[in-house]
C-alpha positions as CSV (number, residue, x, y, z in Angstrom):
1,M,114.1,82.6,76.8
2,S,110.9,83.1,78.7
3,T,109.2,80.9,81.3
4,S,105.6,81.1,82.4
5,L,104.0,79.9,85.5
6,P,100.9,77.8,85.2
7,R,97.7,79.8,85.8
8,P,95.3,78.9,88.5
9,S,92.1,77.4,87.0
10,S,89.9,80.0,89.0
11,P,90.6,83.3,90.9
12,P,91.4,83.0,94.6
13,T,88.5,83.4,96.9
14,T,88.6,85.2,100.2
15,T,89.1,82.0,102.0
16,D,92.3,81.4,99.8
17,L,93.9,84.7,100.8
18,P,95.8,85.1,104.1
19,H,94.3,87.3,106.8
20,A,90.9,87.5,105.1
21,C,87.9,86.0,106.8
22,P,84.4,86.9,105.3
23,A,82.8,86.8,108.7
24,T,84.9,89.7,109.9
25,V,85.2,91.9,106.8
26,R,83.7,95.3,107.4
27,R,81.4,96.6,104.6
28,V,80.8,100.3,104.1
29,P,78.5,101.8,101.5
30,S,80.3,104.3,99.3
31,G,77.7,106.9,100.2
32,Q,79.1,106.9,103.8
33,L,82.6,107.5,102.5
34,L,81.6,110.1,100.1
35,P,78.5,111.9,101.5
36,N,76.7,114.8,100.1
37,G,78.0,114.5,96.5
38,A,81.6,114.4,97.5
39,R,83.9,113.1,94.8
40,E,87.1,112.4,96.8
41,L,88.3,111.1,100.1
42,V,91.9,111.2,101.4
43,I,93.0,108.2,103.4
44,Q,96.1,108.5,105.6
45,H,98.1,105.3,105.9
46,Q,101.6,104.8,107.4
47,G,102.6,108.4,106.7
48,G,101.3,108.5,103.1
49,E,98.1,109.7,101.6
50,Y,95.7,107.6,99.3
51,H,93.1,109.4,97.3
52,L,89.8,107.6,96.8
53,R,88.0,109.2,93.9
54,L,84.6,108.8,92.2
55,T,84.8,109.0,88.4
56,R,82.3,110.4,85.9
57,N,81.3,106.9,85.3
58,D,80.5,106.2,89.0
59,K,83.5,104.0,89.4
60,L,85.9,104.2,92.3
61,I,89.7,104.7,91.9
62,L,92.2,104.5,94.8
63,T,95.7,106.1,93.9
64,K,98.7,107.0,96.1
């Protein structure tokens, strides 16, 4: 037996999410994170490493 939860009529906005305030969200152009043709950035967070990669199709992927 499977039960499903009702889906919201629209996706949440930043005002619906906890700890998100559009006036204080910092925006950084990807060129500042990946300058001079770089394709990868390593982010250290709570003892782990996350890799931000630029794909061949110019998409960003974040992996642990």
